[in-house]
C-alpha positions as CSV (number, residue, x, y, z in Angstrom):
1,M,-33.6,80.6,22.9
2,C,-36.5,83.1,23.0
3,P,-36.4,85.2,26.1
4,R,-40.2,85.3,26.2
5,C,-41.4,81.7,25.7
6,Q,-38.1,79.9,25.9
7,S,-38.6,78.2,22.5
8,A,-35.5,77.1,20.7
9,D,-37.3,77.7,17.4
10,V,-35.7,81.0,16.5
11,S,-34.3,82.4,13.1
12,R,-32.3,85.4,12.1
13,S,-34.6,88.5,11.5
14,H,-33.8,90.8,8.7
15,S,-32.2,94.2,9.7
16,H,-34.6,96.9,8.7
17,K,-34.4,99.6,11.4
18,L,-32.0,102.1,12.7
19,R,-31.9,100.3,16.0
20,D,-30.5,97.2,14.2
21,L,-27.7,99.3,12.8
22,F,-27.0,100.6,16.2
23,M,-27.1,97.1,17.8
24,A,-24.7,95.9,15.1
25,L,-22.1,98.2,16.4
26,F,-22.2,96.2,19.5
27,R,-22.1,93.0,17.5
28,M,-25.7,92.2,18.4
29,R,-27.8,90.2,15.7
30,P,-31.7,90.3,15.4
31,F,-33.7,87.2,15.9
32,R,-37.3,86.3,15.9
33,C,-39.0,83.5,17.7
34,R,-41.2,81.3,15.4
35,Q,-43.6,80.4,18.2
36,C,-44.4,83.7,19.8
37,Q,-43.1,86.2,17.1
38,T,-41.0,88.0,19.7
39,R,-38.1,89.9,18.2
40,F,-34.8,90.0,20.2
41,Y,-31.1,90.4,19.9
42,L,-28.2,88.0,20.6
43,P,-24.5,88.6,20.6
44,A,-22.8,87.6,17.3
45,A,-21.0,84.6,18.9
46,R,-24.2,83.3,20.3
47,A,-25.9,83.9,17.0
48,S,-23.4,81.8,15.1
49,Q,-24.0,78.9,17.6
50,V,-27.8,79.3,17.2
51,E,-27.5,79.1,13.4
52,R,-25.2,76.0,13.5
53,E,-27.7,74.3,15.9
54,R,-30.6,75.2,13.5
55,A,-28.7,73.8,10.6
56,W,-28.0,70.6,12.5
57,M,-31.8,70.3,13.4
58,R,-32.8,70.6,9.7
59,E,-30.3,67.9,8.7
60,A,-31.6,65.6,11.4
61,E,-35.2,66.3,10.2
62,R,-34.1,65.4,6.8
63,H,-32.7,62.0,7.8
64,R,-35.9,61.3,9.9
65,D,-38.1,62.1,6.9
66,R,-36.0,59.7,4.7
67,R,-36.4,56.8,7.1
68,S,-40.2,57.2,7.2
């Protein structure tokens, strides 16, 4: 969930800065909000959960589109 706008529409952000490498030492992963474009970090365990939730949401959208 985005710390700025509270949107659940977030995705992994590419690692491209020295700060990202530093944060990786602490098992923090970069994410970006698709609504407000805020970039933030989540612990690796939470990041895995977010990625599973996004995959579930994509699958649910596919099923909904098939029914329409």
